[in-house]
C-alpha positions, 0 to 999 in steps of 0.5 A: 499500500502506498502513502500520499503527503500532502503539503498546502505550500507551492515554492520551496519555501515560504518566507524570505528574511534578513538574521541581522534587522529582520526584515521580511522580504514581501512584494512590491505590490501587495503586500504579500510574503515572497514565496522563493522558487527553484529555477535552473539552480538558481532562486527567486522569489514569486509573489503567488499572490499578485504573480511578480516575480523578482531576482532573488536578494543578495543584501537586504536592503534595510540594512545592507546586511548579507545574511538572509534567510529563507523560512517554511519548507515549500513542496519543492524543498519537501521533495528534495529532501526526499529525493536527496537527502532519503534516497526517495522515489517519489511521484509527484500527483500534481506535476505528471512527469515527475517520479514514477507510478509506481512509486512508494511515495506519493505527494501533492499540494492538493487536499483533495484530487477528484481523480484520484484513487484514494483506496491505493493509500493506506496512510494520508498525511497533511504536511504542516497543517497549519498553512491550509487556511494560511491561502490567499484566496477569499474562501478558503474557508468553506474551500477547505471544509469542502475538500476535508469533507470529500477527502474523508468521505474518499477514503478505504475504511482501513486508511488512516488520514493525519494532520501533522501539527506543531499546532494546538488550535490544529485540533480542530481538524482532527475533530471535523474528521468527527464531523459527519457524526456531530450534531449541526451544533457541534459542525458549527461551533467547529466551522467557527473556530475554523473562521476565527483561526482562518482570521488570524492565521491570514494576518500573520502572513498580511493575506486578506481578509484582514483589509479589502481590495480594489483589484484596478485592472486597464484594457486596452488595444496599445501597451503603450496605451494600457499603461500610462492608462495604469500610471494616471489611476496610481497618481490619481490615488496618491492624490486620494490617500493624502486628504483621506488616509490608512490608504495604500497603493501599488505601482501599476503593474503588467497582468499575469495574462498581459494581452487577452481579447486581443487587448492589454491588461495593467493592475493597479491594487489599492488596501484599504482596513475593513470597517474603513471610516472613509469608505464612501469619499473613496466609492464617491472618487471611483465613479467619479474620478476612476469608473468613467476611464473604462477600467475593470474594478472587482472589490476582493477577487477571489485571487488576484493575478 
């Protein structure tokens, strides 16, 4: 029988910091922590929230120190350890080209994959389970509960599901495994605690919903027009911020898919806190100064691309 390891974190390392001054490397566009990926034996930093890419730093921008470290392993690092240090044959299920189908150890980032036959696994281990809820997706709470339910229903009666975590709060997930035999009120209590825990995690990871996000996207036939309009929008918002603070704006950046439907796109991200006292003024400003420019305006999009 085979073992399935689930680590819901992509990349090599989740956080890169300076050992000297504790500066944390974050995205210039949306402030999310940057994830370290290895590309052709060299590391680079990628933002999972808006897809911006940065070269791996050699110096700290705060103190100019060279003692930079990356922490909190992602799935690529775990795969590297299993193969190179432990000399194990590992099959990556979220990368169809990696590993042999006859491998006894399978590895994936997906909590539930409808294409998998879970009866082949005697053990399913969710590694670093505290990371289940730390994702830049507004509906992650509902998705995790849905995926765990599907996973539990797909398991063989002889399979065992383990949650690998040092966080006592994740005992909630073990409780969730028995949710089918719980009363409705007990299930709601577990769900409420999961959402509270999610909010705490998101605050630590600087992800929504601790803030509201407006995603403004240009759509122009010419590349230069798209970029100049995004710059004009950013400049207009900076004037608004001078009057009404607690609002931040990113520098304009190209969309992940720059040209779609024969139109070029750039993004501008506006972040403002929950219970923003000047929301009515912000809405009037967007309606009068931004909307007539023909931008796509999205409040708290599910993903930022």
